[in-house]
KOLKOL-671726 format. One line per 5 residues: number of its first residue (from 1); their letters; for each residue z, x, y of C-alpha. Coordinates in steps of 0.05 Angstrom, whole numbers, m for minus. Last residue first. Layout:
<nupas>
NUM) a) Z/X/Y; ...;
</nupas>
This chain:
<nupas>
542) xxxxx) m431/m222/124; m394/m276/78; m311/m293/72; m251/m348/23; m185/m380/47;
537) xxxxx) m132/m417/6; m154/m399/m58; m223/m373/m83; m238/m380/m155; m264/m319/m190;
532) xxxxx) m240/m338/m254; m223/m277/m278; m198/m250/m220; m135/m309/m206; m132/m311/m132;
527) xxxxx) m101/m284/m75; m86/m303/m11; m23/m319/m20; 1/m356/49; 71/m370/19;
522) xxxxx) 36/m412/m36; m21/m417/m79; m43/m466/m121; m37/m462/m196; m103/m452/m224;
517) xxxxx) m136/m523/m259; m139/m520/m333; m205/m539/m362; m233/m571/m306; m221/m491/m285;
512) xxxxx) m253/m459/m337; m316/m502/m337; m328/m482/m265; m314/m409/m284; m375/m418/m345;
507) xxxxx) m417/m444/m304; m418/m394/m255; m414/m339/m308; m476/m367/m326; m524/m299/m307;
502) xxxxx) m473/m256/m344; m486/m189/m320; m529/m126/m349; m540/m64/m310; m463/m57/m295;
497) xxxxx) m455/m46/m375; m426/25/m363; m408/41/m286; m462/65/m248; m444/133/m219;
492) xxxxx) m510/175/m251; m547/122/m221; m525/149/m159; m572/210/m157; m637/159/m156;
487) xxxxx) m617/92/m152; m694/70/m147; m711/109/m213; m660/93/m256; m665/20/m238;
482) xxxxx) m741/28/m251; m725/55/m315; m685/m3/m328; m734/m57/m319; m804/m31/m358;
477) xxxxx) m755/m14/m407; m738/m79/m433; m677/m113/m430; m650/m136/m489; m622/m197/m476;
472) xxxxx) m665/m236/m534; m704/m299/m546; m691/m320/m468; m763/m335/m464; m772/m275/m412;
467) xxxxx) m739/m232/m455; m785/m247/m515; m847/m236/m473; m823/m162/m465; m808/m158/m538;
462) xxxxx) m876/m178/m558; m916/m134/m505; m988/m145/m491; m987/m211/m461; m925/m212/m425;
457) xxxxx) m940/m138/m403; m997/m162/m369; m973/m217/m331; m911/m159/m307; m970/m106/m287;
452) xxxxx) m1008/m161/m256; m938/m177/m213; m930/m104/m193; m999/m99/m169; m1007/m158/m128;
447) xxxxx) m941/m136/m104; m960/m75/m79; m1026/m104/m44; m980/m148/1; m902/m129/11;
442) xxxxx) m909/m59/m14; m959/m40/31; m1031/m61/54; m1008/m135/75; m946/m109/110;
437) xxxxx) m983/m54/142; m1044/m106/175; m991/m159/194; m941/m102/226; m1001/m67/266;
432) xxxxx) m1027/m145/289; m961/m154/307; m947/m93/350; m1018/m99/383; m1024/m170/413;
427) xxxxx) m1077/m226/403; m1079/m242/327; m1121/m293/300; m1174/m225/290; m1120/m194/253;
422) xxxxx) m1116/m247/208; m1176/m263/193; m1183/m190/185; m1136/m198/131; m1157/m261/98;
417) xxxxx) m1232/m229/79; m1198/m163/60; m1158/m202/9; m1077/m213/18; m1071/m291/21;
412) xxxxx) m1128/m302/m31; m1110/m235/m79; m1033/m257/m67; m1050/m344/m87; m1086/m309/m157;
407) xxxxx) m1035/m266/m171; m984/m326/m164; m1022/m372/m203; m1027/m322/m250; m961/m310/m260;
402) xxxxx) m938/m384/m267; m997/m393/m324; m963/m328/m366; m899/m355/m362; m910/m426/m385;
397) xxxxx) m906/m474/m331; m869/m536/m316; m797/m517/m297; m798/m446/m287; m742/m404/m315;
392) xxxxx) m702/m378/m258; m695/m312/m249; m757/m300/m219; m759/m223/m211; m791/m172/m169;
387) xxxxx) m796/m220/m104; m737/m268/m92; m695/m197/m75; m664/m211/m150; m692/m145/m184;
382) xxxxx) m633/m97/m178; m588/m160/m199; m607/m147/m271; m642/m204/m298; m602/m240/m338;
377) xxxxx) m649/m309/m339; m628/m371/m318; m655/m439/m347; m599/m455/m403; m603/m529/m373;
372) xxxxx) m531/m526/m356; m552/m457/m312; m608/m488/m277; m557/m547/m260; m506/m500/m239;
367) xxxxx) m551/m467/m196; m562/m530/m162; m495/m524/m135; m517/m464/m88; m498/m396/m78;
362) xxxxx) m459/m399/m149; m499/m347/m175; m559/m332/m141; m610/m367/m169; m684/m345/m155;
357) xxxxx) m751/m384/m140; m808/m337/m124; m805/m317/m44; m872/m315/m1; m879/m300/60;
352) xxxxx) m945/m320/101; m966/m281/154; m995/m335/199; m1052/m315/247; m1097/m348/202;
347) xxxxx) m1071/m417/193; m1137/m469/168; m1151/m413/115; m1076/m395/92; m1059/m465/96;
342) xxxxx) m1120/m480/48; m1086/m423/m1; m1020/m461/2; m1052/m515/m19; m1083/m484/m79;
337) xxxxx) m1011/m460/m99; m988/m520/m97; m1052/m554/m134; m1050/m505/m190; m999/m545/m249;
332) xxxxx) m934/m579/m222; m888/m563/m167; m831/m608/m156; m788/m556/m200; m800/m506/m148;
327) xxxxx) m839/m437/m178; m859/m408/m108; m819/m415/m45; m850/m409/28; m835/m378/89;
322) xxxxx) m885/m376/151; m882/m311/190; m903/m324/260; m923/m267/310; m956/m272/384;
317) xxxxx) m913/m342/399; m957/m385/453; m1026/m401/417; m989/m382/348; m944/m448/356;
312) xxxxx) m995/m491/362; m1032/m452/301; m961/m468/268; m970/m544/282; m1031/m554/268;
307) xxxxx) m1022/m519/199; m955/m563/184; m999/m619/195; m1056/m608/153; m1011/m584/94;
302) xxxxx) m971/m642/105; m1018/m688/88; m1061/m640/31; m1002/m647/m10; m939/m682/27;
297) xxxxx) m919/m730/80; m852/m766/76; m823/m735/130; m868/m676/163; m818/m642/204;
292) xxxxx) m814/m580/171; m740/m584/157; m738/m652/147; m801/m652/106; m757/m615/45;
287) xxxxx) m800/m630/m10; m871/m633/m35; m914/m582/m9; m853/m530/m5; m819/m480/31;
282) xxxxx) m839/m495/104; m791/m441/132; m795/m416/205; m805/m342/226; m808/m331/295;
277) xxxxx) m841/m280/332; m843/m257/406; m791/m296/446; m788/m271/510; m756/m336/552;
272) xxxxx) m823/m365/574; m849/m358/506; m792/m398/477; m795/m452/532; m870/m457/512;
267) xxxxx) m844/m461/445; m794/m522/464; m847/m558/502; m891/m545/434; m840/m580/380;
262) xxxxx) m807/m519/338; m739/m552/317; m763/m595/257; m813/m526/244; m747/m490/223;
257) xxxxx) m717/m423/258; m718/m352/249; m714/m317/311; m740/m254/348; m729/m241/415;
252) xxxxx) m748/m199/477; m709/m190/538; m729/m170/611; m779/m226/616; m746/m270/664;
247) xxxxx) m675/m250/684; m628/m254/629; m560/m286/630; m575/m352/653; m638/m366/624;
242) xxxxx) m608/m339/553; m550/m391/564; m586/m452/583; m638/m425/525; m579/m430/474;
237) xxxxx) m552/m498/506; m617/m530/502; m644/m516/437; m579/m533/399; m602/m522/330;
232) xxxxx) m639/m460/364; m647/m417/314; m642/m436/240; m600/m386/189; m576/m346/258;
227) xxxxx) m589/m272/247; m624/m272/318; m666/m206/336; m657/m181/398; m710/m128/431;
222) xxxxx) m677/m95/501; m725/m77/562; m690/m27/599; m643/m24/555; m560/m9/564;
217) xxxxx) m548/m39/620; m593/m104/597; m553/m96/532; m494/m118/574; m526/m168/597;
212) xxxxx) m546/m206/548; m474/m190/501; m441/m229/564; m487/m291/556; m473/m294/480;
207) xxxxx) m406/m287/488; m403/m343/539; m446/m379/490; m382/m378/435; m408/m386/370;
202) xxxxx) m443/m458/337; m418/m483/275; m463/m510/227; m427/m525/156; m434/m480/96;
197) xxxxx) m462/m517/40; m540/m501/56; m522/m425/82; m542/m396/7; m602/m439/2;
192) xxxxx) m644/m463/m67; m620/m530/m51; m646/m531/24; m593/m578/58; m604/m564/132;
187) xxxxx) m561/m565/180; m540/m490/169; m483/m442/175; m463/m396/234; m487/m389/302;
182) xxxxx) m503/m351/355; m511/m283/327; m541/m223/348; m577/m164/321; m603/m111/375;
177) xxxxx) m679/m87/341; m701/m15/359; m779/m13/354; m803/62/368; m766/88/312;
172) xxxxx) m705/67/280; m643/119/261; m615/117/335; m621/36/321; m550/48/272;
167) xxxxx) m528/101/323; m527/51/374; m503/m13/336; m436/19/312; m403/46/379;
162) xxxxx) m430/m25/407; m396/m79/362; m353/m100/421; m414/m108/467; m452/m136/418;
157) xxxxx) m396/m195/404; m336/m196/366; m334/m255/331; m309/m334/334; m291/m394/290;
152) xxxxx) m291/m345/226; m324/m382/168; m285/m431/126; m229/m426/73; m221/m356/79;
147) xxxxx) m227/m297/28; m192/m260/m27; m217/m244/m95; m166/m192/m135; m199/m138/m176;
142) xxxxx) m206/m133/m244; m181/m57/m281; m157/m55/m235; m122/m81/m173; m120/m16/m127;
137) xxxxx) m74/m36/m66; m92/m27/10; m47/m87/21; m39/m76/96; m117/m64/106;
132) xxxxx) m139/m120/60; m81/m172/94; m116/m154/157; m191/m158/135; m179/m230/116;
127) xxxxx) m133/m234/177; m195/m225/218; m239/m268/178; m273/m265/120; m316/m316/72;
122) xxxxx) m317/m289/3; m289/m221/m8; m285/m185/m71; m224/m129/m74; m203/m73/m118;
117) xxxxx) m284/m72/m133; m317/m57/m197; m296/m117/m255; m288/m153/m192; m360/m159/m173;
112) xxxxx) m384/m197/m246; m338/m252/m223; m356/m253/m157; m421/m266/m164; m449/m301/m107;
107) xxxxx) m407/m300/m53; m396/m223/m63; m470/m217/m67; m485/m246/0; m434/m190/37;
102) xxxxx) m365/m158/23; m346/m111/m28; m278/m82/m23; m259/m8/m44; m190/28/m61;
97) xxxxx) m209/106/m60; m168/158/m99; m238/198/m107; m259/163/m172; m248/96/m138;
92) xxxxx) m303/138/m88; m355/145/m147; m343/80/m182; m351/36/m110; m415/77/m93;
87) xxxxx) m451/66/m168; m427/m11/m162; m457/m20/m91; m521/17/m115; m524/m36/m166;
82) xxxxx) m505/m93/m113; m568/m74/m70; m610/m134/m97; m547/m180/m97; m543/m167/m15;
77) xxxxx) m489/m120/m1; m428/m100/47; m384/m45/32; m315/m34/52; m284/33/36;
72) xxxxx) m198/43/40; m168/110/32; m227/159/46; m226/235/23; m291/273/27;
67) xxxxx) m312/230/99; m376/196/93; m446/217/110; m445/271/55; m438/218/m7;
62) xxxxx) m484/171/27; m542/218/32; m579/182/86; m649/156/83; m645/91/53;
57) xxxxx) m629/51/106; m554/60/95; m518/32/159; m461/77/158; m389/69/198;
52) xxxxx) m327/121/196; m271/86/216; m203/109/233; m144/62/232; m111/25/290;
47) xxxxx) m95/m43/280; m161/m55/328; m201/m2/297; m194/m43/228; m219/m111/268;
42) xxxxx) m286/m73/307; m309/m37/236; m302/m107/205; m346/m135/264; m398/m83/245;
37) xxxxx) m397/m97/173; m407/m166/202; m467/m157/231; m517/m137/183; m571/m79/200;
32) xxxxx) m639/m103/185; m671/m61/245; m648/8/211; m697/m15/155; m761/m25/193;
27) xxxxx) m795/36/216; m769/90/163; m777/27/117; m851/6/131; m863/93/127;
22) xxxxx) m838/97/60; m783/154/52; m729/120/m1; m670/125/m29; m630/70/m62;
17) xxxxx) m615/m9/m56; m634/m22/19; m593/m53/79; m526/m37/49; m478/m31/105;
12) xxxxx) m427/21/88; m351/18/121; m303/73/107; m241/72/122; m187/134/137;
7) xxxxx) m121/98/143; m59/99/192; 0/84/165; 34/14/164; 53/16/90;
2) xx) m16/30/73; m3/6/m1;
</nupas>
């Protein structure tokens, strides 16, 4: 236990899963920094502790970046970086450190993470961090699950987080994007999304205005990336705050929003206030009409309406990425893919972002249905990035047909004809450059090549096909060799058995709770039964 002594605390924000030298990663990874690790750094320093902060972009040597002796190590990870986090935790626990996991993976897979960390945090507020730091105890062989009842009501702003933001931005090349957050949670109920069960909550607009004014002191022309799951739910309040704090044309903004919020008057106002890129979610041609403001329209009728709206947005905003989820249960046959190809043709200026349907542990209640139906595959966390593996067995496709459709869509989207049309339909230089680089790199050509290899092995390797058909849980060498390569020297610190996990842990935890309700925590005890992974009175997130 810390006993009030000054601790040496390390904080690692994993924005990537392993070493890289890719040009696109050099440009973008530092711009993908998370906010919550910076917040934890502020809260730890407020308690009087010494903090060393590292945003891992794939170009650093983590062993060299952190002090030899760390008392307490916080790691923030998405699920695709979970094995990297496990290896780092194992390394620093061997040196006597106490380790904490936070972020999306901690929320989605607490049952697994508890095997490798002393603390696994759900929703995280200031009190949760205080309690961890004050306790600072080893919980082994199984860690303890801590958290708050809901998202924090307020967070330190950019001014308070600047000492952690600035060195991270120094790693970026010509584009340096400051992370900001105006709200938590989401008003929409997309069944596959981790934010769908978190109540929407705006943060303090006065803090937002102060942060924007502060940035104008630091940069001649700042670039801000909003981390809100859906920016602008309280549209007028947001834009009023921006207009009060920022002279027109002084700050550029990037935001993820929904088509339901992007009417032409709203888009015009966004343009006047420096918004340069928007990332709306379309997701499906047969569902989620409230998010795309298409109501009951489906199929080609929805394609036509959405295309018209996105083309309208492109008249005002230089860069638009439209997001789709492939393999939803409402999809049947070739039609969903053909409709998306039609959208690509009708909306040449938009960059389509495709995600394979994935069930991230206990991120969403729908995942219980997948697990009850025995449709979740045990792909290593390393591949759960929405692209390199689909861990939900398709409802209406065999695997070979599904991958054939995905490959065909990719070839259409990233054909030289489509790349040229996208180039001609985009006016600004940086959006043009981004579209081309993304198309010819791992996101376009690379993904087509990867999916084609998976498709080939499904036909030619019986053991590979049996894994997909859930006839065996023996991981094909194709996947294990990628983990070994991507982790580099950290592979040797990966704990035994960490490559594999129980894909039905969420269902088993719920079933165990139904059989025997856990005791209600008393006296402010925030810990819970590690084996069940059950949050007590409070929970956390990034």
